[in-house]
Structure formats: C-alpha cells, structure tokens
C-alpha positions in Angstrom: -9.2 -36.2 -6.7 -7.4 -33.0 -5.7 -3.9 -32.8 -5.1 -2.7 -30.7 -1.8 -0.3 -28.3 -3.5 1.0 -24.9 -2.5 -0.9 -21.8 -4.3 0.6 -21.2 -7.9 2.5 -18.0 -7.0 4.0 -19.6 -4.5 5.5 -22.4 -6.7 6.5 -20.2 -9.7 7.6 -16.8 -8.2 9.8 -15.5 -5.7 8.6 -14.2 -2.4 10.1 -10.9 -3.4 8.3 -10.4 -7.0 6.6 -7.4 -7.6 3.2 -9.5 -8.5 3.1 -10.8 -5.1 2.9 -7.2 -3.6 -0.3 -6.8 -6.0 -1.3 -10.0 -4.6 -0.8 -8.8 -0.9 -2.6 -5.6 -1.7 -5.9 -7.3 -3.1 -5.9 -10.0 -0.4 -5.3 -7.0 2.0 -9.1 -5.7 0.5 -11.0 -8.8 1.3 -10.3 -8.2 5.2 -12.9 -5.6 5.6 -14.0 -7.3 9.0 -10.4 -8.0 10.1 -8.4 -5.0 10.3 -5.2 -6.7 11.4 -5.1 -9.1 8.7 -5.7 -6.2 6.4 -2.8 -4.2 7.5 -0.5 -7.5 8.0 -1.0 -7.9 4.3 -0.7 -4.4 3.4 2.7 -4.1 5.1 3.7 -7.3 3.6 3.0 -5.7 0.3 4.9 -2.3 1.2 7.9 -4.0 2.0 8.2 -6.0 -1.4 7.5 -2.8 -3.1 10.1 -0.5 -1.0 12.7 -3.7 -2.3 11.5 -2.5 -5.8 10.7 0.8 -5.5 12.6 1.8 -9.0 9.9 -0.7 -10.6 6.7 0.3 -9.3 6.4 3.9 -7.8 2.4 4.2 -8.3 1.5 1.3 -6.6 4.2 1.8 -3.8 2.6 5.0 -3.3 -1.1 3.4 -3.5 0.1 1.1 -0.8 1.5 3.5 1.4 -1.8 5.4 0.7 -3.9 2.4 1.8 -1.7 2.3 5.2 -2.3 5.8 5.8 -6.1 5.1 5.4 -5.8 2.2 7.9 -4.3 4.3 10.4 -6.5 7.3 9.9 -9.7 5.0 10.8 -7.9 3.5 13.6 -7.6 7.2 15.0 -3.9 7.2 14.8 -3.6 10.3 12.6 0.3 10.8 13.6 1.1 7.4 11.6 -1.1 8.3 8.8 0.1 11.6 8.5 3.7 9.9 8.3 2.5 7.5 5.2 0.3 10.2 3.7 3.6 12.1 3.4 5.1 9.0 2.1 2.9 9.0 -1.0 2.6 12.4 -1.7 6.7 11.9 -2.0 6.5 9.5 -4.3 3.8 11.3 -6.8 5.6 14.1 -6.9 8.1 12.1 -8.7 5.7 10.8 -11.2 3.0 13.5 -11.5 3.2 17.3 -12.6 2.8 19.6 -9.6 -0.7 20.6 -10.8 -1.8 17.3 -10.7 -5.0 17.2 -8.9 -3.6 13.6 -7.1 -1.1 16.1 -5.4 -4.0 17.9 -4.3 -5.7 14.9 -2.9 -2.8 13.7 -1.2 -2.4 17.0 0.2 -6.1 16.8 1.5 -5.2 13.6 3.2 -2.5 15.1 4.7 -4.4 17.9 5.9 -7.2 15.9 7.5 -4.6 14.4 10.1 -3.8 17.6 11.2 -6.6 18.9 12.6 
C-alpha cells in the first residue's frame, strides 16, 4: 500500500536549496510540448540560483541561457538578448577571455540583433 507523501525533496530540502534549482531545470526539459510550464520551471530555478549565485555561477549562467533560448524561440529577440547578455556576464567571471564558450554566447547575442 502506497502512502501519499510529498516528494522527498520537499521534506528534506529547504525551498531555496540549490539542488531544487537543479531539479527545476531538469523538470523544465520535460516540457517541450508545454512552453509555459517550461518557462515557469526555469524562472523558479533562476530565482533560487540568483539567491545563491555565489555558489553556482555555471548553473546560473546555464539557466540564463536556457531562458534566452526560450525567448528566442518565441521570437522575442529583445528578451533573449537580455538573458544571453546576463549569461555572458557570468561566464566572463569564470572563463578566460579566449574561451570558446564566451564566443558561443556572443554568437547567441549577435543572433538576436539581426
């Protein structure tokens, strides 16, 4: 007989725990057919990540990039550019100036300006 209980993470992790943000990003990837659910989970993850940015620069940059991709698919180039620029801002803190990831992100920014 199954007992109706909340998910493990709700019982054992605080709502702002960094692992919750990771889970929300993973869950967002499951919503390819429901873009509203996808962005809702990404925004929840981003809220947690921004509160803990000193712990997870790389995953925060990744979340910004995913949100930028969402807005670019929605043909909202202005919002996509904002999130790509935030991605690049964080990446510049972690990668050397000639790193290929910085070039890739700059290409994403450039794609929103055409």
